[in-house]
Residue, then its C-alpha position, 0 to 999 in steps of 0.5 A: m642842950v643835953q650832951w650824950h655821955p657813955l656813962t649816962a646814956p641809957i642802956e639798950r637791952k636786946p629783946r629776950g626773944n632775940r638772944k642767940l643760943n651759944a651752946a655747941p650743936p652736940v650740946i643741943l642735940s644731947a640735951g634734946f635726947i636727955i629731955l625726951i628720955i626724962l619726959g618718957a620716964i615720967l609718962l611710963k611712971l604714970p599709974f595707967a602706963a603699967h600693969i605692975p608698979i615699976s620704979w623710977q629707975q626701971s622707967l628711966f631705963t626703959a625710956t633710955s632704951a627706947v629713945t636710944v633705940t636699943g631694946l634692952v629691958v629690965v621689965d617685960t614690955g608686953s606684960a608689964f606695960t599697958v597699951f598706953g605704956q606700949a604706945i609711949i615706948a613706940l613713940l619714944i622709939q620713933l622720935g629717937g630713931l628718926g631723930l629729934m631734929t628731923f621732927a623739929v625741922v619738918t615742924l618748922i617748915a609746916l609752921g612756915n618758919k625758916v630753918g635758921f643757922i642754929q637749927r641747921t647746924v644741930t641737924k647737920a650734927a644729927f645727920n652727920q652731913t657736911d652740906t647744910s644747904t640740903l638739910v631741909s630737903t633731907a629732913k623731908s625725905v627722911l620723914l616721908f620715906s620712913l612713913l612709907v616703909e612703916t606703912l608697908g610693914i604695918l600692912i603686911l604684918t596686920l594681914y598676916w597676924g589678923q587670923e591668929l591674933g584678931w584684927l585689932k590686936a594684930l594691928l596694934h602688934a604690927i604697928f609696934y613691931t614695925i616701928s621697933a624693927f624699922n628703927n632698929a630698936g628690938f623691943a618686942l611684946s613677947p619675953n622671948s622676942l620672936m623665937d615663936y616665929v623662928a621658921d616663919p618666912v613672912v615674919n622673918l623676911t618682913i622684920t629683917g627687911l624693915f631693919i635692913v632698910g632702916g639700917l642701910g641709911f637714908t642717904v643710900w636710899m635717896d641716892l638710889y631714888k635719884s640715880k636709878r642706876w648703879a653707875g650714877l651712885c656716889t662712892y659712899s652708897k656703892l661702898m655701903i651696899i657692897s659692904t652690907v651684902v658682903i658682911n651679911v652673906v659672910a655672917l649668914l654662912l658662918i652662923y649656919t655652919i657654926e650652929y648647924n649641929n647645935p641642939n639648942t639652936l639650929q639642929p631641931l629645925s627644918e632645912l628652911g628653918k635653919w637658913l631662916a634662923a641663921w639669916f635672922q641671927a646674922v643680920t640682927p646684930r647690926t643694931a636690930g636687937f630682935n632674936t629668933l634663937a636663944i642668944e645664951e645658947l649660941r656657941n662661943a664662936s657665934t657669940a664672938l661674931t655677934m659681938m663684932l657685928m654689934f660693934i660695927g653696926g649699920g650705916s650713917l644717917s640711919t636708924a642703926s648705931g655702932i661705929k658704922v659699916v663704912t668706918f670699919v671698911v675705911l680702917i680696913l682699907a687704910t691698913y691694907s694700903y699701909l701694908r702695900r706702901d701705897k701713897g693714898v687710900t683708894v676705893l672704887r677709883r676714888e681716894i679717901d681723904k685723910e680727914t675721913i681716915y682720922k675721923a674713922l680712927a678716932l670714932t673707933i678708938i673712942s668706942a673701943g675705949v668707952t666699951w672697955l671701961a664699961i666692961f671693966t666697971l661692970l666686972l667690979v660691980e656685977d657677979a656675972p660671967f665675963v662673956d655675959i658682961a662683955f656682950e651686954a656692954v657691946s650690945a648697949i654701946g651699939t644700941v643693939g638690944l641683944s642680951r644673954g639674960l644679964t639685963g634683968s639681974l643688973s644692980p642699980i649701978g650696972e643699970f646706970i652704966i648700961m644707960f650711959l652706954m646706950f646714950i653714948g652709942r646713940i648720940g655718937p662717940l665723936t659728939i661726946a669727944y666734942f665736949l671734951a676737946s673743943p676744936r682750936s686752930k694752932k698757928l704754931r707748928y713743930p718739926s716732924t718726928k718719927l716714932s717706933i711703932g710695933 
C-alpha cells in the first residue's frame, strides 16, 4: 500500500482557461481602450484608408482622438481619409463613446453567457455605478437608446442634405455626423467644421440636440422613461436637468452679449443667425467639439467662458467627459454650505453624503492638476501663445475637440502630451488615481487636529 506524502503527491494543475484575472477594473478598462486605439491606428495606416501618406504618429493621434471621442485632428478628416478611413473613425467613435463594456456585456448576453463578477466590476467602473445588479439591464438600455437616437438623427440629416449632396453622399455624411455628434466627438468632414451652416436651423438644432441628448447621461433618460413625471425622478436626474438648463441658458446669454458686435463672429449674421450661432457656441463646449464660429476669433471673455464649460463637461454615464456637471454643482453647494455654517450639504431636500463630496473634490483637483502640468509642459516645448496652449490642454482633457488652430502645428512631443490628456480625460482622472493609490483600510486612527486654512 502506497502512502500519500505531500512531497511526492502529484500536483493538481488548474486548467488555464479557469485562471482568474487579478487585474484591477481600471487596469482592464484602460487596457481595453489602449488596445482599441492601437487597432484603430493600424487600420488607419492601411494604404486604402487615406488619400495621402500619413505617419504612424498621425494615425495614432487620430485613433486616440476618435476612441476618446475628442475630435482634435492633425490631418483633415474629410480630405485626408477615404470612405473606408472615415468609416473606421466613425466606428472608433461609436465604440469609445458608448463604451467598450457596453458592447462586451451585450455580446456576452447575445451568446447566452452569464456576465461574471469581473465583467460586472469592470462595467461598473466604466458606467460609474455602484449597483452591479442593474448593469446588464443598463447595458441593454444604453445600446438600444443610442441606436434609436442615432437612427432619428441619420434620418433627419439624410432627408435635409439629400438635395444638396445627393442621396448616397447625404446618407454617408448623416451617418458620420450623427455618430460624431451623439458621442460628443466633434469630428467633421469639413476643415471648418460646421461653419457653413452657422445660420441653418435644421443642422444647428439637430446636431446640438444629438450631443445634448448624448451628454445629458443615460441614467437621466432611463429615469425619465421609467418615472414619466418630474416628481418621480431621482435627485441626481433632477439636479442634472436643472443644472444643464441653467448652464446652457447662462452661457447662451453671455455668448450672445459678448459677441454681438464682434465683426468676426456674430455681427454679420441676421438676428436669427446670431441666436443660433450663440446657442451652438454655448452648448458645444460641453465636450461636443463642433463649431459654427471661428474659435480663434472669439473675444477673450468668450474664450475664458468656453474653457470653463469644457472643464465642467456633461453628465455621468454619458458620451461626454469633463469633471461632470453634478461634480461642479456639488462643489458649489459644499462651498455655499460651509460659508453658511450648515451641518450638512443639502440639495432638493436631500443631504449629500461626505463620500460624494470627497469624490467630487478629488476628481476636480486631479483634473486641474493634470491640466496645469500639461499646460506647463506644453509651454516648454511649443512656441505658441499661452491662451492657445491653455485652450488646447483644457479641450483635450475635457475630450471636447475645440481648438484655436494649434493642433495641426504641434511638435511630436506636444502631440503625445495631447494624446495623454485625451486618454486621461476619457477614462477618468479617478481611474488614473486608482493606479497610484490602491485603497487600503487603516485600523489605526490618530487624534484629530485643526489647521489654519486661508
